[in-house]
Steps between C-alpha positions, in 0.01 A plus 500: 500500500239676699410464861148588599611862546703565190404834353752713308765502772708810524805473277840495660814680401685171465257233389584146608600246247294246688220355294142566575489173687714639785331836532172379640568420862190420709367793700514491880192431710369730762282754319135499597205548270344841510157613398603851408437590138786537259461814295745634239523872414313625192697437180557779248628409158680704237729427202805709427584634156756220467231237552575404862191410702504669843284394796497727802349435843519779758560367854606671819569597768875427482683735259642210294447383146572163336516449126524170312593502134421155357619408151409173325865420432572214741734207453245329274595758237869413513632439146594142408855429617498812720316369807531747787524809277189668646643464848843614387354805326292588803811500723670742264216755489631665817857516373465819305279724286576787261487744791600295802773245560455211740640690798281804429188279484586343835571839659175654363294216650679486835504879546121524522453175697340312213545146372517397138539141392472283190404135469390236254256209515401259229231734368613853591786741550412745779634817653386582855525846656411621851561864582396782727210676326686831473763333281265289289528701180877503513528127573247404237716697257796281599292187441403638163863548405586144587257358244509779237871567468730246664854508355625155596868599535734232370688489829178439690395220262840333543486530879143369519589202285797410720292535815232273359747233395657508849148456649434200280824337605413561868147362448645154438567486874128543574318176423156661541570749222622232263201273576263789435662572163477136401134497603415801282640319190329173596162672534504740205749354254529723190217731602598867549459438877747210483816679610614679813422873505876571525591266217813290525876556497504373142249764380625788721851446372381597153329824600627818327405864528332466158280221643388726784435801278298284261290348780426846638398631157288202405338399833484800736248759393192695613238298314577187699541685830276623781575749780316461828538782755359476855541755777464860609484651154196640316421304181531810276850562632593136443378527145699815437813357657473182293453699180819693576704198616408273208453756220669382181538141618510280191601145410369163601220304330147624441361202693630242751660187364244217485628196684376151410304297752713217638435160341559316829786428741813448289641222716177375655532139618877516476777522759795738467794445732741790525821337618695681773716232661607712795146525634378324814143617439265483202307801373164377376257674263169367366290683244186470285257719309349812660299793377547840337453813713135597529366148439163415653666226708714754689302525824425131564856406394645764729298378801586140421872576481512687830373185676717259297836669499477880510532555873697384805210290628424341162457129435837469329678678783328296767561162342849554354660719768302456818401134483792353309790744552606469134569872449492843657284643224264407221257721301269486201371784291335610178702721266266681268609725218347655189528198272466215747616361832619203699437331833819400679660374822842567647684329786829339596614202707804284579613291207382173650139614535462648155244246377313499828439874495380485138261211579360675807450825309326324211275313743390821674432666167307193375288506815386854432448415132273207594315639801547878502525685831315453822253785568709625792817503291327709234359737757840548663666567165235752407524679834877506492534641149210744543674633806832533331371663182441851648878537527481551124335838558717639782750700297492712185748264341291193567187665370682608185611140452144368547360748246775412252435130541127530455542703179778286354309178543146633443387415849261794529533811717295334774755220540634627831172613647320171421795271561391382846137456404599283204736303717244440772247384237716202402327168574644152577358380168694768312819413682463132410442595135823703479696239694406239244631735225823625656616251770710294259222317328774400255853404621695822578845599389745392772831685550751384757835671554741286701740206489389325177662163564298467827163649409468351155432155647235645732309677221423195284133473415431870494567530130785509250818635666745750355822599681676834426788679677421803716724709273234468236301766691774763557 
């Protein structure tokens, strides 16, 4: 689920199995608004002979280049019964190609001082490269090998599967991770977004080399991919290097998989208790409908959420942590993806105050739904986020991510440059309108991980209650 600043985050070499719910921590305060204009480099577009769209933006003065290869092959494209396969396949891309084994890939990247990582979100599988400009052609060639000709050695598949299963077992000791997984299922149900990016121990245990090879052949290809290159490299040279690196790349679909729009919150108005008897605290999650990425409500909803629960001086933080001392942390966010989105809240408290923290949170959200924000709250939220946003254009890597996001979600190439103007134009009336839509106008899904025999009595009246063991989410 998206914070106000979510925008194609750089993929990591070892993606977390935490659900989207846990990845959107509120940003820190302290950045001032700035009147300086945000300007992106001129974009130059080409298409390789294999059908890969290439977008190049020359930017100096540092002799560095960042490249982002984004493929519409995220966890939402996992086959039925094989949840987590996109993530599993991505992890194996660096474990060997026809010309380089895993060690040789690592050595080639490290020798020139580059970084090359792979990661998966619900919508995309991405490869991220940052390299000195003088080694760009060579490093882009390595990236090309990873997607064109991975070999998926059997020994690497076996090792990766065992590592993942060990991680899942260890995750049972982290109540936050388990609560997040339960929340994803409660929000999305059977929708393609309704499982953790990393899958589950049950699904990962079934993965074979044949599964990985098939996913690569069927889902990873040039016609559902886009390469964005930003840095000290002329566009013509980028185009030539991309043609060489990705020549002959075949496979994958001709068009992205079309995902259905969600029909609503799967467990809306219901309470799910994840029983973990050894806990002295309760993990609490609340969630309701949100919006798809690029929706017209984005800017007023973003401003509203910063004031409500997206920052360290938000209403939720002040009332729940500062005034009542019920927790050390609470946050709310919008998570927006291609097919839809959700609005959610995450916090924790001692077992005895589980119901109190839920009631206080719901009351604060209801207040914004009914009355909107005070003019000063809105102005502070606009100033804060407008001041923070320029960080998105500080590095080649962040610019590449912004360009990729805008293209993937159809936001327009002026998304970054006009972001602050559109944010500042939000009015209190617009905030009230989106608050009435998204601030739990209907009863939310409630997920509580904790000591079921104690919290169940507290949660009466919030909706029908279901109790499941924590092991259900391993």
